[in-house]
Each structure stands twice: as structure tokens, then as C-alpha cells.
N, C-alpha and C positions, 0 to 999 in steps of 0.2 A: 115155531117161530122163535121161541126163547133160545133154543139150541143154536139156531142160525146166528142170532144176535151175539150170543156168548162166544161162538166160534169166530165171528168177525172181529169182536173186541179182542179176543186172544191173539189173532193174527196181527191186528193193528199194534198191540203192545209188543209183540215179538219183533215186528218190523222197526218200531221205535227204538227198542234196545239194540237191535242189530246196527241201526244207523248210528247210534251214539257210540258204540264200540268201534265201528269202522272210522268214525270221525276222530276218535282219540288215538287209535292205533298208529296210523302212519305219521302223525304229527309228533308223537312222543319219541325222544331220542334213544330211549333204552329199549332193548329187545332181549327176550329170553326164549331160547328153543330148548325144549325138554324132549329127550329121545327115549322111547320105550321099546322093550322087546315084545315078542308075540304074546306073552302073558300079561302085559301091561305094567311090568316092573321098570322103573327108571334105570336106564343104563348109561345115560350121558346127558350133558347139558352144555350149551354154548350161549354166550351172551355178548352183547355190545354195551359197554358201560356208558355212563353219561358223558365221559370225556372222549368217547369214541374208541377206546381200547377194547380189543376182543379178548375173550377168555373161553377156554374149552376144556372139558374133562370127560372121560369115558369114551363111549362109542356112539357114533352117529348112525341112525337107522332111518328107514323109510317111514316109520311110525313115529310121528312127533306132534307136539303141540307148540303153538307160538303165543307168547305173551308180550305185552308192551307195558312200559311204565313211563311216567312223566318225571323228569328230573327237576329238582329245585333249581331255580335260577341262581346264578352266581351273585354274591353280594356286591 
């Protein structure tokens, strides 16, 4: 019984974290894509800055991770 309760609480916590990340991600204007080779080494990165300008270096691959960040509002 305790294992089921612990498992249920773990899934609930994971769902809450996932929902929070999903809510923050698309609303943040900054994005970072990091590209990896087959060994997991970073081989490139692209980003969209807070002002909307793109930046890219390295090589784009099918193995990538996506990150979001929230920009400070303009004064």
C-alpha cells in the first residue's frame, strides 16, 4: 500500500513539474536549441534572443535539446 501511495505521489509531482515547465516554455520569448553528436558532445547551438534576433553556430543535428528563458521586461 505504501509503495502505491509513494508511486502515485511521485507521478503527481512529476506531472506538476511538467505542467509548470510547459506553461513557462511557450510564453518565454527566448529559446535555445543545443545540438549533440552521437556521443553526446555539443556540436552546435541556435537561439532566438529577447529582441527576436536569431543566432547560430556549429552544426544542427537530429539529436537536440530545447530550452526556454524569460526575458526581463524593458524599462
